[in-house]
N, C-alpha and C positions, 0 to 999 in steps of 0.2 A: 145928597141924601137920598137913598134908593127906598122907593116905596113899592112892596109886593104886594099884590091883590091875589087873594086865594078864594075859592068857590066857599069851603066850610070852614069851620074851627079846626077839623081833625087835619086839613091841608096846612093850614096856617101854622098849627102846632109843629108837623113834619118839616114843614120849611123853617120855623125857627130853630128846631133840634139840630137840623142839617148846617145850618150855619154856625152853632156852638160846637158840633161835632168837628167842624173842618178847623177851628180854632184849635180845639184840643189835639186833634192830629198834627196839625203843623207846629204847634207848640207844646209838646208833651205836659209840660211845667208851667203852664199858662194859669194866670189869676182870673177865675170868673166873678164877676158880681151878679149875685142871685136874687130873685123876686119872690114874692108869697101872693097868695090870693088865687081866685078861680081861674083866671086865664091862662097862666103858665102849667097847669097840673098837665094837660094834654101834651106840652113839650117836655116836662120831665119824664112821662110816661114814654115818650118816644126815645128820650137820652138812655133809660132803665132798657129799652129792647134794643137799642145799638150799641149798649153794653154787654149785655147777655147773650144776644144772637151772631153779632158783629164784631166782638172785642174790643169795642170803644174802652181805652186804657183811662183811668181817672186817678190811678195810682200816684201822679205826680203833680196832679191839679191841686191849686189852693182856692177855696173860695170865701167869700165874703158876703154875706146877707145884707140887703137895703136896712132892714129895721127889726125891731121886737118889740111888744107890748111891755110897759114898764109894770112890774110886778109879776111878769111870766117868765118862764126859762125851762130850760130842761139840760140837764146832764147827760151828755152822750154815754156815759159808761153806765148808765142806768136807762137801758132802751127802751122804756115806756113808761110816760106819766100822761095820765088823762086829763090833759088840760087842752087850751087852745092856745100855746104858745105858738109863734113862728118857729121855733126850733123843733119843736114836735112834729110840725107840719112839715117841715124839710126832711125831718128824719123820716116820716112815714112816706112820702110823697117820690122821695130820689135816695138819699145818703143810704139807707139800710139796702137798697137794692144795688148798688155800685160799689165798686173797689176802692174808694176815696179815703184816705187815712183821716182819722179822728183829729189828729193835731193840724190837719191842713183845712178845717172847718172853721169859720170865724162869722160867729152871731153876737151881736150885742147882749150882753147879759142884762137881762131884763129884771133880775132878781138883786142886781146892787143895790148896797145902802149908799153908795157914792156916785151917782149917774154921771155928774160931770167928769169924774176922773177917768169913768169908762168910756165916754165921750172921746176925750183926748187920746187916751190909749187905743182907740178903735183908729182914729185918724193917723197915728202913728204906726199902727200894725200896716196898715194899708202900704205907706210910703216905704216901711222896713222891707216888703216885699217887692218894690219897685212899680206899684200902681196897677190898678186893673186894666188887664187886656181887653175883656168883651164884658160888658155890663149889660144884664138883661132887667128889661123895664116894662111894666103895664102901665095904666092909665087909669085913674080913679074917676068916678063918676062926675066928681067936679074939676077934672082936670089934673089931679094932683100926682106927682111922683111920689112912689115911699110913702111916706107920712108929713112929707113938706106941704101942708095944707094952704089954701088960698091965703096971699098974703104973705108967704114966707119968703125972705131974701132970696132973689135969683145967685148970691153969692154965698149962703148959708154951708156951715159945716155940721158933721156929727153933733146932735144936740137932743134935748129932750123938748117933745113938740105935744101940745095940747091937741086933741083931736076935735075935728069939726063935727057937728050934728050929723051930716051926710055921711061921712065916714063910719060915724058909731052905727047910724041905721044901716049902711049896707052890709058893713062887717058882722051886725048882729044877726041879720037875716041869713046871710051866707053861710055863717060858720056857729054862733052862740045857740041861735034858737034850735038848730038841727042837733045840737049836742045836748040839749035839755038844760043850758043855762037861762037865767033869768036876766034881763037887761042890767039890774044894777049890779050885776057880779062881772059886767064888762069893764075892762081898763079904760080910763078916759086917756091916759097918757102914753106916749111911747118913745124910745130912742129912734132916730131916724138919722140915715145920712143925709147931708145937705145938698141942694142943688149944686153948690159949687163942689161938691166931694163928687158927686155923680158926674159931671162935666169933665172930670180931669180922668176919666177912664179914656184910653186910648179908641175904642170902639163902642157904639151903642146898639143895641138890638132893643127896638121897643115893639110889644105885641099887643093887639086889640080885637076884640070880636064882638059882635052882637049889634043890635040897632041901639039900645041905649048908650053905646059909648060913641055913635056917629058924629054927634055934634061937637063934644068935647076933642075928638081926633082930629076934625077939620079945623077946629080951633087951635088946638097945640101945632099943627102941620102948617096952617096956611094963612093963620091969624096973627095980629099983632103980637110981640113978646110981652108979657106982662106976669106980675107976680100973683095975678089972680088965677091965672091957669099956669100952673107950674111947670107942667109938662112942655110948653111952648119953648122952653130953655132947650129944647133939643134943636132948635134953630141956630143957636149959638155955638153949636159944637163943632171943632174944625178938624175933627178925624173923620174915621169911617161910620157912617150911621145909616141903618136899616129898618124901617118900618116895615113889618109886616100883619097885615090886615085881612080878615075874610070880607065878602061882599057887602054884608050888614055895615060893619063896622067904617068901610070906607065909603059908604054909598053917598055922602053928604061931602065929599070932597070936590071942589071946584074944578081942580084939575086932574079927574079920575082918567080921563081918557090919554092925557098926555102921559100919566105914571105909567098906564100899561103899554102905550107905546114905546117908552123908552125901555121898559125891560124886556120887551120882545126883540128891539135893536139890539140889545147887548147882547142877547142870547144868539142873535144871527151873526153877529160881528165876534163872537167868543169873548165878551166883556163881563160876562157874568158868573 
């Protein structure tokens, strides 16, 4: 596991975007797993810049988003819907600014009346394209990945998940309150990739910033693996794992100096 520490959120975002860009350049038809929330906004902004200014080509890339609120969704053929769906978020923050094909975008259908079938179909679609090459992840305030709330099985698959109170509170303040929605209007369930699904990605890229994430980041990376901190499953991944943090998010890591030393050493020997 490579732990990369950057001074600021902006530097963290550019480093993360650079890792994704290298994947796209080395494998133009790669499959990317994408995340939503406040943390990846800067990463997407940098990817947009790389596309528009440096020609980063997404025309063959396929994407699978981690999750979607149950009851919300967006038809990409009808470019704008005033809602708080993660589909709309992805369209606004990334998809409408790059040359990705609509048919290559996959987001769980939150508007479905048959969620179990949608979950099974989503798993099948990932397998059909050969799996995810690089999965981008954030980490929730209680240590969750996607909507795999505390107590989720570390072998879980794509499914409907009830949202924890902290998740509801965090997302309301971050998205719903700012958009003028009342708390009662917020969905209490979501469709999410499971931890088992996420761990099948060939490479994982986790990003986090801010002092509020410092404790759960330390628990996920250095603490025991357990279902109460579902992001701790990162320690189980057998492929390429990179964690990019700003200084605040990294501040409670016990082995912080070691991680900084290892990155410098790899650069010195041309291994990064």
